[in-house]
DOSEVEX-44896 format. One record per residue (C-alpha): residue number from 1; residue in one letter; x negated, y, z negated. Coordinates in steps of 0.1 Angstrom, whole numbers, always signed. Layout:
# DOSEVEX-44896
+-------+-------+-------+-------+-------+
| palum | kolza |  east | north |    up |
+-------+-------+-------+-------+-------+
|   NUM |     A |     X |     Y |     Z |
...
+-------+-------+-------+-------+-------+
This chain:
# DOSEVEX-44896
+-------+-------+-------+-------+-------+
| palum | kolza |  east | north |    up |
+-------+-------+-------+-------+-------+
|     1 |     M |   -85 |  -139 |  -750 |
|     2 |     R |   -86 |  -121 |  -717 |
|     3 |     T |  -118 |  -109 |  -702 |
|     4 |     R |  -117 |   -84 |  -675 |
|     5 |     L |  -141 |   -92 |  -650 |
|     6 |     G |  -158 |   -64 |  -631 |
|     7 |     P |  -168 |   -65 |  -594 |
|     8 |     P |  -195 |   -89 |  -586 |
|     9 |     A |  -230 |   -75 |  -584 |
|    10 |     P |  -240 |   -68 |  -548 |
|    11 |     S |  -261 |   -95 |  -533 |
|    12 |     P |  -294 |   -89 |  -516 |
|    13 |     A |  -290 |   -78 |  -481 |
|    14 |     R |  -298 |  -107 |  -458 |
|    15 |     G |  -325 |  -100 |  -434 |
|    16 |     S |  -338 |   -68 |  -453 |
|    17 |     A |  -374 |   -63 |  -455 |
|    18 |     Q |  -374 |   -53 |  -492 |
|    19 |     H |  -360 |   -87 |  -503 |
|    20 |     G |  -385 |  -106 |  -483 |
|    21 |     G |  -361 |  -114 |  -454 |
|    22 |     L |  -370 |  -113 |  -417 |
|    23 |     E |  -364 |   -79 |  -398 |
|    24 |     R |  -343 |   -82 |  -368 |
|    25 |     R |  -363 |   -78 |  -338 |
|    26 |     A |  -352 |   -72 |  -302 |
|    27 |     R |  -356 |  -103 |  -281 |
|    28 |     P |  -377 |  -101 |  -249 |
|    29 |     G |  -357 |   -90 |  -220 |
|    30 |     E |  -327 |   -78 |  -242 |
|    31 |     A |  -333 |   -42 |  -233 |
|    32 |     A |  -336 |   -51 |  -195 |
|    33 |     I |  -302 |   -69 |  -198 |
|    34 |     K |  -284 |   -41 |  -214 |
|    35 |     A |  -299 |   -16 |  -189 |
|    36 |     F |  -287 |   -39 |  -160 |
|    37 |     L |  -252 |   -41 |  -174 |
|    38 |     L |  -251 |    -4 |  -179 |
|    39 |     S |  -262 |    +2 |  -144 |
|    40 |     C |  -235 |   -22 |  -131 |
|    41 |     A |  -209 |    -1 |  -150 |
|    42 |     A |  -224 |   +31 |  -137 |
|    43 |     F |  -224 |   +18 |  -102 |
|    44 |     S |  -187 |   +12 |  -103 |
|    45 |     I |  -181 |   +47 |  -116 |
|    46 |     F |  -203 |   +63 |   -89 |
|    47 |     T |  -186 |   +42 |   -62 |
|    48 |     T |  -152 |   +55 |   -73 |
|    49 |     A |  -165 |   +91 |   -76 |
|    50 |     G |  -179 |   +87 |   -40 |
|    51 |     I |  -147 |   +75 |   -26 |
|    52 |     V |  -128 |  +104 |   -43 |
|    53 |     F |  -153 |  +129 |   -31 |
|    54 |     I |  -151 |  +117 |    +6 |
|    55 |     L |  -113 |  +116 |    +4 |
|    56 |     G |  -111 |  +150 |   -10 |
|    57 |     K |  -136 |  +166 |   +14 |
|    58 |     E |  -120 |  +152 |   +46 |
|    59 |     S |   -85 |  +159 |   +33 |
|    60 |     L |   -92 |  +195 |   +25 |
|    61 |     N |  -106 |  +197 |   +62 |
|    62 |     F |   -72 |  +184 |   +73 |
|    63 |     F |   -50 |  +205 |   +52 |
|    64 |     S |   -70 |  +237 |   +63 |
|    65 |     Q |   -53 |  +230 |   +97 |
|    66 |     V |   -19 |  +215 |   +85 |
|    67 |     S |    +3 |  +228 |   +59 |
|    68 |     L |    +8 |  +205 |   +29 |
|    69 |     V |   +45 |  +212 |   +28 |
|    70 |     D |   +48 |  +201 |   +65 |
|    71 |     F |   +27 |  +171 |   +57 |
|    72 |     L |   +49 |  +159 |   +29 |
|    73 |     T |   +83 |  +169 |   +43 |
|    74 |     G |   +78 |  +165 |   +82 |
|    75 |     A |  +100 |  +139 |   +98 |
|    76 |     A |   +78 |  +131 |  +128 |
|    77 |     W |   +42 |  +118 |  +131 |
|    78 |     Q |   +31 |  +127 |  +165 |
|    79 |     P |    -6 |  +139 |  +164 |
|    80 |     A |    -5 |  +145 |  +202 |
|    81 |     I |   +19 |  +175 |  +198 |
|    82 |     G |    +6 |  +186 |  +163 |
|    83 |     H |   +34 |  +170 |  +142 |
|    84 |     F |   +20 |  +154 |  +111 |
|    85 |     G |   +48 |  +146 |   +89 |
|    86 |     I |   +41 |  +115 |   +67 |
|    87 |     L |   +78 |  +107 |   +59 |
|    88 |     P |   +80 |   +81 |   +88 |
|    89 |     L |   +48 |   +63 |   +75 |
|    90 |     A |   +59 |   +67 |   +38 |
|    91 |     S |   +95 |   +53 |   +46 |
|    92 |     A |   +81 |   +21 |   +62 |
|    93 |     T |   +56 |   +16 |   +33 |
|    94 |     F |   +85 |   +20 |    +9 |
|    95 |     V |  +108 |    -5 |   +27 |
|    96 |     T |   +83 |   -32 |   +30 |
|    97 |     S |   +71 |   -28 |    -5 |
|    98 |     L |  +107 |   -28 |   -19 |
|    99 |     I |  +113 |   -61 |    +2 |
|   100 |     A |   +82 |   -76 |   -11 |
|   101 |     M |   +89 |   -68 |   -48 |
|   102 |     A |  +124 |   -82 |   -44 |
|   103 |     V |  +108 |  -115 |   -34 |
|   104 |     A |   +79 |  -114 |   -58 |
|   105 |     L |   +94 |  -101 |   -91 |
|   106 |     P |  +122 |  -126 |   -97 |
|   107 |     F |  +103 |  -156 |   -84 |
|   108 |     G |   +70 |  -147 |  -101 |
|   109 |     L |   +89 |  -142 |  -134 |
|   110 |     M |  +107 |  -175 |  -131 |
|   111 |     V |   +76 |  -193 |  -122 |
|   112 |     A |   +58 |  -177 |  -152 |
|   113 |     V |   +86 |  -187 |  -175 |
|   114 |     Y |   +86 |  -223 |  -163 |
|   115 |     L |   +48 |  -225 |  -167 |
|   116 |     S |   +48 |  -209 |  -202 |
|   117 |     E |   +79 |  -224 |  -218 |
|   118 |     Y |   +90 |  -256 |  -200 |
|   119 |     A |   +62 |  -272 |  -180 |
|   120 |     P |   +42 |  -300 |  -198 |
|   121 |     W |    +6 |  -291 |  -203 |
|   122 |     G |    -7 |  -315 |  -176 |
|   123 |     L |   +17 |  -302 |  -150 |
|   124 |     Q |    +9 |  -266 |  -160 |
|   125 |     Q |   -28 |  -272 |  -155 |
|   126 |     F |   -20 |  -286 |  -121 |
|   127 |     L |    +6 |  -260 |  -109 |
|   128 |     K |   -12 |  -228 |  -119 |
|   129 |     P |   -44 |  -233 |  -100 |
|   130 |     T |   -23 |  -245 |   -71 |
|   131 |     L |    -2 |  -214 |   -72 |
|   132 |     E |   -32 |  -193 |   -72 |
|   133 |     I |   -45 |  -208 |   -41 |
|   134 |     L |   -20 |  -186 |   -23 |
|   135 |     A |   -39 |  -154 |   -34 |
|   136 |     G |   -70 |  -170 |   -17 |
|   137 |     I |   -55 |  -172 |   +17 |
|   138 |     P |   -67 |  -143 |   +39 |
|   139 |     T |   -41 |  -116 |   +45 |
|   140 |     V |   -45 |  -118 |   +82 |
|   141 |     V |   -33 |  -155 |   +82 |
|   142 |     Y |    -3 |  -143 |   +62 |
|   143 |     G |    +2 |  -116 |   +90 |
|   144 |     Y |    +2 |  -141 |  +119 |
|   145 |     F |   +24 |  -164 |  +100 |
|   146 |     A |   +49 |  -136 |   +95 |
|   147 |     L |   +48 |  -128 |  +132 |
|   148 |     T |   +47 |  -164 |  +148 |
|   149 |     T |   +68 |  -182 |  +122 |
|   150 |     V |   +90 |  -161 |  +100 |
|   151 |     T |  +101 |  -136 |  +127 |
|   152 |     P |  +113 |  -163 |  +150 |
|   153 |     A |  +132 |  -181 |  +122 |
|   154 |     L |  +148 |  -148 |  +112 |
|   155 |     R |  +157 |  -139 |  +147 |
|   156 |     G |  +174 |  -173 |  +150 |
|   157 |     I |  +195 |  -165 |  +119 |
|   158 |     I |  +203 |  -129 |  +122 |
|   159 |     G |  +202 |  -127 |  +160 |
|   160 |     A |  +176 |  -117 |  +185 |
|   161 |     G |  +194 |   -87 |  +195 |
|   162 |     R |  +195 |   -73 |  +160 |
|   163 |     L |  +161 |   -82 |  +147 |
|   164 |     E |  +132 |   -67 |  +168 |
|   165 |     V |  +101 |   -87 |  +173 |
|   166 |     Y |   +81 |   -65 |  +150 |
|   167 |     N |  +102 |   -57 |  +120 |
|   168 |     M |   +97 |   -46 |   +83 |
|   169 |     L |  +118 |   -75 |   +70 |
|   170 |     S |   +95 |  -104 |   +79 |
|   171 |     A |   +64 |   -85 |   +68 |
|   172 |     G |   +79 |   -77 |   +35 |
|   173 |     L |   +90 |  -112 |   +28 |
|   174 |     V |   +56 |  -126 |   +35 |
|   175 |     M |   +40 |   -98 |   +16 |
|   176 |     G |   +62 |  -108 |   -13 |
|   177 |     V |   +48 |  -144 |   -10 |
|   178 |     L |   +13 |  -130 |   -11 |
|   179 |     I |   +20 |  -110 |   -43 |
|   180 |     L |   +39 |  -138 |   -61 |
|   181 |     P |    +8 |  -155 |   -75 |
|   182 |     L |    -5 |  -123 |   -90 |
|   183 |     I |   +27 |  -114 |  -107 |
|   184 |     A |   +32 |  -150 |  -119 |
|   185 |     S |    -2 |  -153 |  -134 |
|   186 |     M |    +0 |  -121 |  -152 |
|   187 |     C |   +36 |  -127 |  -165 |
|   188 |     E |   +25 |  -161 |  -177 |
|   189 |     D |    -5 |  -146 |  -196 |
|   190 |     A |   +19 |  -121 |  -212 |
|   191 |     L |   +45 |  -149 |  -222 |
|   192 |     S |   +18 |  -172 |  -236 |
|   193 |     A |    +5 |  -143 |  -259 |
|   194 |     V |   +38 |  -142 |  -278 |
|   195 |     P |   +31 |  -159 |  -311 |
|   196 |     R |   +45 |  -194 |  -317 |
|   197 |     S |   +60 |  -181 |  -350 |
|   198 |     L |   +86 |  -161 |  -332 |
|   199 |     R |   +98 |  -191 |  -311 |
|   200 |     E |   +99 |  -213 |  -343 |
|   201 |     A |  +118 |  -185 |  -362 |
|   202 |     A |  +144 |  -184 |  -335 |
|   203 |     Y |  +147 |  -222 |  -334 |
|   204 |     A |  +152 |  -221 |  -371 |
|   205 |     M |  +182 |  -199 |  -367 |
|   206 |     G |  +197 |  -224 |  -344 |
|   207 |     A |  +188 |  -208 |  -310 |
|   208 |     T |  +185 |  -230 |  -279 |
|   209 |     K |  +155 |  -232 |  -256 |
|   210 |     L |  +172 |  -208 |  -231 |
|   211 |     E |  +182 |  -183 |  -257 |
|   212 |     V |  +146 |  -183 |  -273 |
|   213 |     T |  +131 |  -177 |  -239 |
|   214 |     A |  +156 |  -150 |  -227 |
|   215 |     Q |  +161 |  -133 |  -260 |
|   216 |     V |  +128 |  -136 |  -279 |
|   217 |     V |   +99 |  -144 |  -257 |
|   218 |     V |  +107 |  -122 |  -227 |
|   219 |     P |  +116 |   -90 |  -247 |
|   220 |     A |   +84 |   -97 |  -269 |
|   221 |     A |   +62 |   -97 |  -237 |
|   222 |     F |   +80 |   -67 |  -221 |
|   223 |     S |   +49 |   -45 |  -219 |
|   224 |     G |   +29 |   -72 |  -202 |
|   225 |     L |   +56 |   -81 |  -178 |
|   226 |     A |   +61 |   -44 |  -169 |
|   227 |     A |   +24 |   -40 |  -163 |
|   228 |     A |   +24 |   -70 |  -140 |
|   229 |     F |   +53 |   -56 |  -120 |
|   230 |     I |   +37 |   -22 |  -115 |
|   231 |     L |    +4 |   -36 |  -105 |
|   232 |     G |   +22 |   -60 |   -81 |
|   233 |     L |   +39 |   -29 |   -66 |
|   234 |     S |    +6 |   -12 |   -63 |
|   235 |     R |    -8 |   -42 |   -44 |
|   236 |     A |   +22 |   -42 |   -21 |
|   237 |     V |   +18 |    -4 |   -13 |
|   238 |     G |   -19 |   -10 |    -4 |
|   239 |     E |   -14 |   -42 |   +17 |
|   240 |     T |   -28 |   -37 |   +52 |
|   241 |     M |   -31 |   -67 |   +75 |
|   242 |     I |    +4 |   -82 |   +71 |
|   243 |     V |   +22 |   -49 |   +80 |
|   244 |     A |    -3 |   -41 |  +107 |
|   245 |     L |    +3 |   -74 |  +126 |
|   246 |     A |   +42 |   -80 |  +118 |
|   247 |     A |   +58 |   -47 |  +109 |
|   248 |     G |   +50 |   -26 |  +141 |
|   249 |     S |   +27 |    +0 |  +156 |
|   250 |     G |   +47 |   +31 |  +159 |
|   251 |     P |   +59 |   +56 |  +132 |
|   252 |     N |   +96 |   +54 |  +128 |
|   253 |     L |  +117 |   +72 |  +102 |
|   254 |     T |  +142 |   +45 |   +93 |
|   255 |     L |  +153 |   +25 |   +62 |
|   256 |     N |  +166 |    -4 |   +83 |
|   257 |     P |  +144 |   -35 |   +76 |
|   258 |     L |  +154 |   -50 |  +110 |
|   259 |     K |  +136 |   -22 |  +129 |
|   260 |     S |   +99 |   -18 |  +138 |
|   261 |     A |   +81 |    +8 |  +118 |
|   262 |     E |   +44 |   +16 |  +109 |
|   263 |     T |   +33 |   +19 |   +73 |
|   264 |     M |    +4 |   +41 |   +61 |
|   265 |     T |   -20 |   +14 |   +59 |
|   266 |     G |   -10 |    +0 |   +92 |
|   267 |     H |   -14 |   +34 |  +108 |
|   268 |     I |   -50 |   +38 |   +95 |
|   269 |     V |   -59 |    +3 |  +108 |
|   270 |     R |   -46 |   +11 |  +143 |
|   271 |     I |   -60 |   +45 |  +147 |
|   272 |     S |   -94 |   +38 |  +131 |
|   273 |     G |   -98 |    +8 |  +154 |
|   274 |     G |   -94 |   +29 |  +187 |
|   275 |     D |  -114 |   +57 |  +202 |
|   276 |     I |  -111 |   +87 |  +180 |
|   277 |     S |  -135 |  +116 |  +179 |
|   278 |     Y |  -154 |  +124 |  +147 |
|   279 |     N |  -143 |  +155 |  +130 |
|   280 |     S |  -111 |  +159 |  +150 |
|   281 |     I |   -78 |  +166 |  +132 |
|   282 |     D |   -67 |  +130 |  +140 |
|   283 |     Y |   -98 |  +117 |  +123 |
|   284 |     S |   -92 |  +139 |   +93 |
|   285 |     S |   -55 |  +128 |   +91 |
|   286 |     L |   -66 |   +94 |   +83 |
|   287 |     F |   -83 |  +106 |   +51 |
|   288 |     A |   -52 |  +126 |   +42 |
|   289 |     I |   -31 |   +94 |   +44 |
|   290 |     A |   -57 |   +75 |   +25 |
|   291 |     G |   -58 |  +101 |    -2 |
|   292 |     T |   -20 |   +99 |    -5 |
|   293 |     L |   -22 |   +61 |   -10 |
|   294 |     F |   -50 |   +67 |   -34 |
|   295 |     L |   -30 |   +91 |   -55 |
|   296 |     L |    +1 |   +69 |   -54 |
|   297 |     T |   -16 |   +38 |   -65 |
|   298 |     M |   -36 |   +57 |   -93 |
|   299 |     G |    -3 |   +70 |  -105 |
|   300 |     L |   +11 |   +35 |  -107 |
|   301 |     N |   -19 |   +23 |  -126 |
|   302 |     I |   -16 |   +52 |  -151 |
|   303 |     L |   +21 |   +45 |  -155 |
|   304 |     S |   +13 |    +8 |  -162 |
|   305 |     R |   -12 |   +17 |  -189 |
|   306 |     A |   +13 |   +41 |  -204 |
|   307 |     I |   +40 |   +14 |  -207 |
|   308 |     V |   +15 |   -10 |  -221 |
|   309 |     G |    +3 |   +15 |  -247 |
|   310 |     R |   +38 |   +26 |  -257 |
|   311 |     R |   +56 |    -8 |  -257 |
|   312 |     R |   +28 |   -31 |  -267 |
|   313 |     E |   +35 |   -54 |  -296 |
|   314 |     V |    +7 |   -61 |  -321 |
|   315 |     Y |   +11 |   -93 |  -340 |
|   316 |     E |   -10 |  -104 |  -370 |
+-------+-------+-------+-------+-------+
């Protein structure tokens, strides 16, 4: 004889006053801790808002004297004669960032694949912190390394007559070494987040280790890898000291990496470190360049979040 069992009777709520339990009381200092954490979050928001306000205010002062179209399309940056075209600075930023990503992306991904899929646990625990030491080296050290070591080596290979002392190639290569630990660490986290069950299912189908890595693990972690690549590009665009020391100190509209050129960040460092009068157009131009960099990096971050949200895989 079957007996249909109904739902179990609700049990008395634990901790409720009507059943004789103890009521939850706020611990001493809990409200203060919550208020402190909230103030920390609010401080970061207010700091960002303050930066945006200052950039916008000074940039509007600059664009009240210089046309936005001339700023974005001008092929010469010569404040002394009133030419404020950002293309020479933007082209140098583009070239150095492209060289850096050409170094950091493939090597960072290969390092991440090795750490996630091939390295023994003990070796992984040694290699990953060792690799991240590179990210802790001051960028000014990288800049002098590019100028005093990489550039002479490249001039010996390419030729002193073809490669200038200050050039975008050495700056981009060293900048790629700087960004490599960031990309490798983020890619390794993305690859490690892929469930073990996907790997085991591929092995059960007869796939080799290389096939599992290339055709299962890497595609499954695509959203995390893409976010790592875009954040690495954002880091390259905003790098300052390496390009300021090794790339050159004069705006030059060229895509030849063997030539000297000045990036947007390098120009800000050079001009702000000299004698420049407050509230002059030269002074306001620095904020216009900084605002352009801010919008560029913000756009890259938004693109990264959009890719993660669209291509993210959720495993249960």
